[in-house]
C-alpha positions as CSV (number, residue, x, y, z in Angstrom):
1,X,35.9,-39.8,63.1
2,X,38.5,-40.7,65.7
3,X,38.2,-39.3,69.2
4,X,40.8,-37.3,71.1
5,X,42.3,-40.5,72.7
6,X,42.7,-42.3,69.4
7,X,46.2,-43.1,68.2
8,X,47.7,-41.5,65.1
9,X,49.6,-43.2,62.3
10,X,51.5,-41.3,59.7
11,X,52.4,-43.0,56.4
12,X,54.9,-41.1,54.3
13,X,56.0,-42.1,50.8
14,X,58.1,-40.9,47.9
15,X,57.4,-42.3,44.5
16,X,58.3,-41.3,40.9
17,X,57.4,-44.6,39.3
18,X,54.3,-45.2,41.3
19,X,55.6,-48.3,43.0
20,X,56.0,-46.9,46.5
21,X,52.8,-45.0,46.2
22,X,50.8,-48.2,45.4
23,X,52.5,-50.0,48.3
24,X,51.8,-47.2,50.7
25,X,48.1,-47.2,49.7
26,X,48.0,-50.9,50.3
27,X,49.4,-50.5,53.8
28,X,46.9,-47.6,54.4
29,X,43.9,-49.7,53.3
30,X,45.0,-52.6,55.5
31,X,45.6,-50.3,58.5
32,X,42.1,-48.7,58.1
33,X,40.5,-52.1,57.9
34,X,42.4,-53.5,60.8
35,X,42.0,-50.6,63.2
36,X,39.0,-48.3,62.2
37,X,39.5,-46.2,65.3
38,X,43.0,-45.2,64.3
39,X,43.5,-41.9,62.7
40,X,45.7,-42.2,59.7
41,X,47.4,-39.6,57.4
42,X,48.9,-40.8,54.1
43,X,51.2,-38.2,52.6
44,X,53.7,-37.8,49.9
45,X,57.1,-36.9,51.4
46,X,57.0,-33.5,49.7
47,X,53.7,-32.7,51.5
48,X,54.7,-34.1,55.0
49,X,56.4,-32.0,57.6
50,X,57.3,-31.5,61.2
51,X,53.7,-30.9,62.3
52,X,52.7,-34.3,60.9
53,X,55.5,-36.0,62.9
54,X,54.4,-34.1,66.0
55,X,50.8,-35.3,65.4
56,X,51.6,-39.0,65.0
57,X,52.3,-41.8,67.4
58,X,54.2,-43.8,64.8
59,X,55.3,-43.8,61.2
60,X,55.4,-46.1,58.2
61,X,57.9,-45.0,55.6
62,X,57.8,-46.1,52.0
63,X,60.9,-45.1,50.1
64,X,62.7,-46.0,46.9
65,X,66.4,-46.6,46.3
66,X,67.5,-44.7,43.3
67,X,71.0,-45.2,41.8
68,X,72.0,-47.3,44.9
69,X,71.0,-44.5,47.3
70,X,68.1,-43.2,49.3
71,X,65.8,-41.3,47.0
72,X,66.2,-37.5,47.1
73,X,62.5,-36.9,47.8
74,X,62.6,-38.9,51.0
75,X,66.0,-37.3,51.9
76,X,64.4,-33.9,51.5
77,X,61.6,-34.8,54.0
78,X,64.2,-35.9,56.5
79,X,66.3,-32.8,55.8
80,X,63.3,-30.5,56.4
81,X,62.2,-32.2,59.6
82,X,65.3,-33.3,61.3
83,X,66.2,-30.3,63.4
84,X,62.7,-29.3,64.4
85,X,62.0,-32.9,65.4
86,X,65.3,-33.2,67.3
87,X,64.6,-30.0,69.2
88,X,61.3,-31.5,70.4
89,X,62.7,-34.9,71.3
90,X,60.0,-36.7,69.3
91,X,61.0,-40.3,69.7
92,X,58.7,-42.4,67.4
93,X,58.3,-46.0,66.5
94,X,58.6,-46.7,62.8
95,X,58.5,-49.3,60.1
96,X,60.2,-49.0,56.7
97,X,59.5,-50.5,53.2
98,X,62.1,-49.9,50.4
99,X,61.3,-50.6,46.8
100,X,64.4,-50.9,44.6
101,X,65.8,-51.9,41.3
102,X,69.1,-52.7,43.0
103,X,69.6,-54.5,46.3
104,X,68.2,-51.8,48.7
105,X,71.1,-52.3,51.1
106,X,72.6,-48.8,50.7
107,X,69.2,-47.0,51.1
108,X,68.5,-49.1,54.2
109,X,72.0,-48.3,55.6
110,X,71.5,-44.6,54.9
111,X,68.0,-44.7,56.5
112,X,69.3,-46.5,59.6
113,X,71.9,-43.7,60.1
114,X,69.2,-41.0,59.7
115,X,66.9,-42.9,62.1
116,X,69.6,-42.9,64.8
117,X,69.9,-39.1,64.5
118,X,66.1,-38.8,65.0
119,X,66.3,-41.3,67.9
120,X,63.4,-43.2,66.3
121,X,63.1,-46.9,67.0
122,X,62.4,-49.6,64.5
123,X,59.6,-51.9,65.7
124,X,59.4,-54.0,62.5
125,X,62.0,-55.6,60.2
126,X,62.7,-53.5,57.2
127,X,61.0,-54.9,54.0
128,X,62.8,-54.6,50.7
129,X,60.9,-55.1,47.4
130,X,63.0,-55.7,44.3
131,X,61.7,-54.3,41.0
132,X,58.0,-54.1,40.2
133,X,55.9,-55.0,43.3
134,X,54.2,-58.4,42.9
135,X,51.4,-60.0,44.9
136,X,53.9,-60.9,47.7
137,X,55.1,-57.3,48.0
138,X,51.5,-56.0,48.3
139,X,50.8,-58.7,50.9
140,X,53.9,-57.6,52.9
141,X,52.7,-53.9,52.7
142,X,49.2,-54.9,53.8
143,X,50.6,-56.9,56.7
144,X,52.9,-54.1,57.7
145,X,50.0,-51.6,57.7
146,X,47.7,-53.8,59.6
147,X,50.3,-55.1,62.1
148,X,51.7,-51.6,62.8
149,X,48.2,-50.2,63.2
150,X,47.3,-52.9,65.7
151,X,50.5,-52.4,67.6
152,X,49.8,-48.7,67.9
153,X,46.2,-49.3,69.1
154,X,47.3,-51.8,71.6
155,X,50.0,-49.6,73.0
156,X,52.7,-52.1,72.1
157,X,55.1,-49.4,71.0
């Protein structure tokens, strides 16, 4: 169990096909292995809320692009938490991973506009996976999880 001084990582995902769920779990496993003292919550977007954002020191977001746009399940999470987070001035570092059957550019663009509203700051390059995740996509998810976890623990962001 983590102590009161431990850092907190929130991993939020939305997935209907299971792709983003599997990628989020890969990132979670790598984060746990890389930084065992880090406290980590892995939640579906429908289950995550403002209290989870208040609790965390940083977020990893795994989101699909559906029909060329940010998936509604992720958008719902942002809609539910935006004003409460804004009122508390919760500025958080984040990383984002988009899994898409298209090119992912519109979902990324929509997310970047939302992130500006939250005043969150990107500390990693956005990762976009096209189609069914392959070994490279899972490796990227694991590297994102481990690297972000290490950055939080070291106080880099």
